[in-house]
C-alpha positions as CSV (number, residue, x, y, z in Angstrom):
1,M,37.0,59.4,-36.1
2,S,34.8,57.1,-34.3
3,R,35.3,56.2,-30.7
4,V,37.5,53.2,-29.8
5,N,35.5,50.0,-30.0
6,A,36.3,46.3,-29.9
7,D,37.1,46.0,-33.6
8,I,39.8,48.7,-33.3
9,V,41.4,47.1,-30.3
10,I,41.3,43.6,-31.8
11,S,42.9,44.9,-35.1
12,I,45.7,46.6,-33.1
13,L,46.3,43.4,-31.1
14,L,46.4,41.3,-34.3
15,M,48.9,43.8,-35.9
16,A,51.1,43.6,-32.7
17,L,50.9,39.8,-32.7
18,S,51.9,39.6,-36.3
19,A,54.8,42.0,-35.7
20,A,56.0,39.9,-32.8
21,L,55.7,36.7,-34.8
22,F,57.7,38.3,-37.6
23,V,60.4,39.2,-35.2
24,E,60.4,35.6,-34.0
25,T,61.2,34.3,-37.5
26,F,64.7,35.8,-37.1
27,G,65.4,33.2,-34.5
28,M,64.7,30.2,-36.7
29,Q,67.6,28.0,-37.5
30,K,69.1,27.7,-40.9
31,V,68.5,24.4,-42.6
32,H,71.7,22.9,-44.1
33,L,71.6,22.7,-47.9
34,A,68.1,24.1,-48.1
35,I,67.2,26.0,-51.2
36,I,64.5,28.0,-49.4
37,G,65.0,28.8,-45.8
38,A,62.6,27.7,-43.1
39,K,61.8,31.4,-42.5
40,L,60.1,32.0,-45.8
41,W,56.7,30.5,-45.3
42,P,56.1,31.8,-41.8
43,R,57.1,35.3,-42.9
44,I,54.7,35.2,-45.8
45,V,51.9,34.1,-43.6
46,V,52.7,36.7,-40.9
47,I,53.0,39.5,-43.5
48,V,49.6,38.6,-45.0
49,L,48.1,38.5,-41.5
50,F,49.6,41.9,-40.8
51,F,48.1,43.5,-44.0
52,L,44.7,41.9,-43.4
53,S,44.8,43.2,-39.8
54,A,45.7,46.7,-41.1
55,I,42.7,46.6,-43.5
56,Y,40.5,45.5,-40.6
57,F,41.9,48.5,-38.6
58,I,41.2,51.0,-41.4
59,Q,37.7,49.7,-41.9
60,S,37.1,49.8,-38.1
61,V,38.2,53.4,-37.8
62,R,36.1,54.5,-40.8
63,A,33.0,52.7,-39.7
64,T,30.3,54.7,-38.2
65,R,28.2,52.9,-35.7
66,P,25.0,54.2,-34.2
67,P,24.9,54.2,-30.4
68,P,23.3,51.1,-28.9
69,S,19.5,51.6,-28.6
70,V,19.0,49.0,-25.9
71,P,21.1,48.6,-22.7
72,F,23.4,45.6,-22.4
73,S,21.9,42.3,-21.2
74,L,23.4,38.9,-21.0
75,K,20.4,37.3,-22.7
76,G,20.6,39.7,-25.6
77,W,24.4,39.2,-25.9
78,L,23.9,35.4,-26.0
79,V,21.2,35.7,-28.7
80,E,23.4,38.0,-30.7
81,N,26.4,35.7,-30.5
82,R,24.7,32.3,-30.6
83,N,26.4,31.2,-33.9
84,V,29.9,32.0,-32.5
85,I,29.2,30.2,-29.2
86,G,27.6,27.2,-31.0
87,C,30.6,26.9,-33.4
88,F,33.0,26.9,-30.4
89,A,30.9,24.3,-28.6
90,I,30.9,22.1,-31.7
91,Y,34.7,22.5,-32.0
92,G,35.1,21.6,-28.3
93,L,33.1,18.4,-28.8
94,F,35.3,17.6,-31.8
95,L,38.4,18.0,-29.7
96,L,36.9,15.9,-26.9
97,T,35.9,13.1,-29.3
98,L,39.1,13.2,-31.4
99,P,40.8,10.4,-29.5
100,Y,37.8,8.1,-30.0
101,L,36.6,9.0,-33.5
102,G,39.9,9.9,-35.1
103,M,40.6,12.7,-37.6
104,L,38.8,11.2,-40.6
105,L,35.5,10.4,-38.9
106,G,35.6,13.1,-36.3
107,G,36.7,15.8,-38.7
108,S,33.9,14.9,-41.2
109,L,31.3,15.0,-38.4
110,F,32.7,18.3,-37.2
111,V,32.5,19.9,-40.6
112,F,29.0,18.5,-41.2
113,A,27.7,19.7,-37.8
114,T,29.2,23.1,-38.2
115,L,27.7,23.6,-41.7
116,T,24.4,22.3,-40.5
117,F,24.4,24.6,-37.4
118,I,25.1,27.8,-39.4
119,G,23.4,26.8,-42.6
120,R,20.1,25.7,-43.9
121,R,18.4,22.7,-42.5
122,D,16.6,20.9,-45.3
123,L,17.4,17.5,-46.9
124,R,19.2,19.0,-49.9
125,S,21.4,21.1,-47.7
126,H,22.1,18.1,-45.4
127,L,23.3,16.1,-48.4
128,T,25.4,19.0,-49.6
129,H,26.9,19.5,-46.1
130,A,27.7,15.7,-46.0
131,L,29.4,15.8,-49.4
132,V,31.4,18.9,-48.5
133,A,32.5,17.3,-45.2
134,I,33.5,14.0,-46.7
135,V,35.4,15.5,-49.7
136,T,37.2,18.2,-47.8
137,I,38.2,16.2,-44.7
138,G,38.9,13.0,-46.8
139,G,41.0,15.0,-49.2
140,M,42.9,16.8,-46.4
141,W,43.4,13.4,-44.6
142,A,44.7,11.8,-47.8
143,V,47.1,14.7,-48.5
144,F,48.5,14.6,-45.0
145,R,48.6,10.8,-44.7
146,F,49.9,9.7,-48.1
147,G,51.4,12.9,-49.6
148,L,53.2,14.3,-46.5
149,G,53.5,11.2,-44.4
150,V,51.9,12.7,-41.4
151,I,50.1,10.2,-39.1
152,L,46.8,11.9,-38.0
153,P,44.8,10.5,-35.0
154,E,43.1,7.3,-36.0
155,G,40.7,6.9,-33.1
156,E,39.5,3.8,-31.4
157,L,36.2,3.4,-33.3
158,L,37.5,2.5,-36.7
159,P,39.6,-0.7,-37.0
160,R,43.3,-0.3,-38.0
């Protein structure tokens, strides 16, 4: 068995979180005259999360990792994790601009910026990223707005 690393700890924490969330589903109220109880979908999601976390744990235990060849440095860590840090920064900007841009425009820009940041940066890829952003966010917005009746943030930029 390999020594304990971050992957093992995170997988154990995810399994504990999913177990705690499963226990919380027992406290959900029953919906009067409901065919399917309100507990069903949360339980399905939590069970899937638990099994995926268990697979993650098994893979983490089986993995053999060579010892690090270079000592830890902040610069090296930042370079190694620049995609993750960049995606979180883009998401933070999305959250900050959500009241002004709204879900439709802000979400499309967020998806486009994230795909462009982690993907290729040529004209064809930019066009593909734009198409993916518009179709996915526009579709999601239409489903929530017209299908489910959920009012998403409209923003101040686009007229009502």
